[in-house]
C-alpha positions, 0 to 999 in steps of 0.5 A: 503517523504513517509507519513503514513495515519491511519485515513480513516477506512476500506480498502474500505473507505481508497480506496475511501478516497485516490482518489483525496485527496490532502493530500495523495501522490503517494507512501504513506502508507495506514493503514486500520482498517480491517487489510490491510496495503498498499501504493498508486501506482498512483491512486490504493491502493495496499496491502502488507498484506495477508489480502487485503480487497478492495486493489489491488495487484501487479504482480511484485516488483515496481522497476521492473514495467515499468514507476514506480516511485522511490516513488512506491518502497519506499512506498512498502518497507515502507508499509511492515515495517509498517505492520510488526511493527503492527504484520500484516502478509505480502502477499506472492508475486507471484514474491518471491521465 
């Protein structure tokens, strides 16, 4: 089940804190103090918000990425819901029309 983590600070701090942290799992949502919301895609925090800070971005929807796990698509969708609930602008993804 996807967890939402709000306690790591900026996107830079959150990136560092998510690495090797046994409390943060693949697909978990990450909410940062600098306005970034994203999710953990394997070892990489990925932004779903227009503001991406230190996070990465994706070139396609997680469900379309070879070898992506179901938790990645679930994390992406949950992160978007969380971002909208916090009135954060979503990224316009390259694959969206």
